[in-house]
BALOBA-1460 file (C-alpha; in Angstrom, 3 decimals):
// residues 72
<rec num="1" residu="m" x="15.986" y="0.236" z="-1.925"/>
<rec num="2" residu="v" x="13.170" y="1.810" z="0.075"/>
<rec num="3" residu="t" x="13.180" y="1.235" z="3.820"/>
<rec num="4" residu="t" x="10.090" y="1.878" z="5.899"/>
<rec num="5" residu="n" x="9.625" y="1.720" z="9.646"/>
<rec num="6" residu="v" x="6.522" y="-0.267" z="10.525"/>
<rec num="7" residu="c" x="4.511" y="0.033" z="13.690"/>
<rec num="8" residu="l" x="3.005" y="-3.318" z="14.672"/>
<rec num="9" residu="s" x="-0.174" y="-1.584" z="15.804"/>
<rec num="10" residu="q" x="-0.901" y="-0.281" z="12.292"/>
<rec num="11" residu="p" x="-4.483" y="-0.869" z="11.211"/>
<rec num="12" residu="l" x="-5.310" y="-3.246" z="8.392"/>
<rec num="13" residu="l" x="-5.833" y="-1.193" z="5.250"/>
<rec num="14" residu="q" x="-7.976" y="-2.621" z="2.489"/>
<rec num="15" residu="k" x="-10.288" y="-1.623" z="-0.329"/>
<rec num="16" residu="g" x="-12.780" y="0.870" z="1.096"/>
<rec num="17" residu="s" x="-10.438" y="2.165" z="3.829"/>
<rec num="18" residu="t" x="-9.962" y="5.938" z="4.013"/>
<rec num="19" residu="g" x="-7.897" y="8.450" z="5.925"/>
<rec num="20" residu="t" x="-4.370" y="9.596" z="6.618"/>
<rec num="21" residu="e" x="-2.959" y="6.058" z="6.900"/>
<rec num="22" residu="v" x="-4.156" y="5.348" z="3.369"/>
<rec num="23" residu="k" x="-2.567" y="8.597" z="2.148"/>
<rec num="24" residu="r" x="0.715" y="7.561" z="3.755"/>
<rec num="25" residu="l" x="0.468" y="4.135" z="2.109"/>
<rec num="26" residu="q" x="-0.203" y="5.724" z="-1.289"/>
<rec num="27" residu="e" x="2.818" y="8.002" z="-0.875"/>
<rec num="28" residu="q" x="5.012" y="5.009" z="0.034"/>
<rec num="29" residu="l" x="3.737" y="3.039" z="-2.954"/>
<rec num="30" residu="n" x="4.518" y="5.996" z="-5.233"/>
<rec num="31" residu="v" x="8.087" y="6.068" z="-3.898"/>
<rec num="32" residu="y" x="8.416" y="2.303" z="-4.406"/>
<rec num="33" residu="f" x="7.087" y="2.325" z="-7.971"/>
<rec num="34" residu="g" x="8.673" y="5.634" z="-8.974"/>
<rec num="35" residu="a" x="7.542" y="7.037" z="-12.315"/>
<rec num="36" residu="r" x="6.288" y="3.623" z="-13.476"/>
<rec num="37" residu="q" x="2.975" y="3.831" z="-11.640"/>
<rec num="38" residu="q" x="1.785" y="6.851" z="-9.725"/>
<rec num="39" residu="l" x="-1.278" y="6.631" z="-7.520"/>
<rec num="40" residu="g" x="-3.437" y="9.565" z="-6.608"/>
<rec num="41" residu="v" x="-2.791" y="10.420" z="-2.959"/>
<rec num="42" residu="d" x="-6.401" y="10.973" z="-1.968"/>
<rec num="43" residu="g" x="-6.700" y="8.826" z="1.160"/>
<rec num="44" residu="v" x="-9.154" y="6.439" z="-0.487"/>
<rec num="45" residu="f" x="-8.081" y="2.793" z="-0.829"/>
<rec num="46" residu="g" x="-9.547" y="2.026" z="-4.230"/>
<rec num="47" residu="a" x="-8.898" y="-0.408" z="-7.053"/>
<rec num="48" residu="r" x="-5.531" y="1.096" z="-8.097"/>
<rec num="49" residu="t" x="-4.181" y="1.083" z="-4.540"/>
<rec num="50" residu="e" x="-5.375" y="-2.502" z="-4.122"/>
<rec num="51" residu="q" x="-3.646" y="-3.534" z="-7.364"/>
<rec num="52" residu="a" x="-0.398" y="-1.857" z="-6.274"/>
<rec num="53" residu="a" x="-0.587" y="-3.698" z="-2.932"/>
<rec num="54" residu="k" x="-1.056" y="-7.003" z="-4.775"/>
<rec num="55" residu="i" x="2.026" y="-6.312" z="-6.891"/>
<rec num="56" residu="i" x="4.087" y="-5.726" z="-3.735"/>
<rec num="57" residu="q" x="2.676" y="-8.900" z="-2.186"/>
<rec num="58" residu="y" x="3.528" y="-10.873" z="-5.320"/>
<rec num="59" residu="r" x="7.102" y="-9.567" z="-5.393"/>
<rec num="60" residu="y" x="7.672" y="-10.540" z="-1.759"/>
<rec num="61" residu="f" x="5.906" y="-13.936" z="-1.933"/>
<rec num="62" residu="l" x="3.014" y="-12.892" z="0.295"/>
<rec num="63" residu="v" x="-0.655" y="-13.783" z="0.011"/>
<rec num="64" residu="q" x="-2.001" y="-11.564" z="-2.764"/>
<rec num="65" residu="d" x="-5.200" y="-10.354" z="-1.132"/>
<rec num="66" residu="g" x="-4.615" y="-6.626" z="-1.630"/>
<rec num="67" residu="a" x="-5.014" y="-5.917" z="2.092"/>
<rec num="68" residu="v" x="-2.102" y="-4.092" z="3.714"/>
<rec num="69" residu="g" x="-1.280" y="-5.256" z="7.214"/>
<rec num="70" residu="v" x="1.859" y="-5.983" z="9.198"/>
<rec num="71" residu="n" x="3.392" y="-8.386" z="6.649"/>
<rec num="72" residu="t" x="2.752" y="-6.214" z="3.614"/>
């Protein structure tokens, strides 16, 4: 099980977002998915990062919008 500390002031990350927060998200998604699905850690929230976010949202019964905020 992967445990992550979440800061409630985190920005909403969504398709088109860029920067270090997106890189951190991509690294966390790679840890969660393991060898099954590796994302490029490039700091660009693209289609593959959005799809991975939707999978997480689906697994935890969240709205599957692909945006990563406090709940996701």
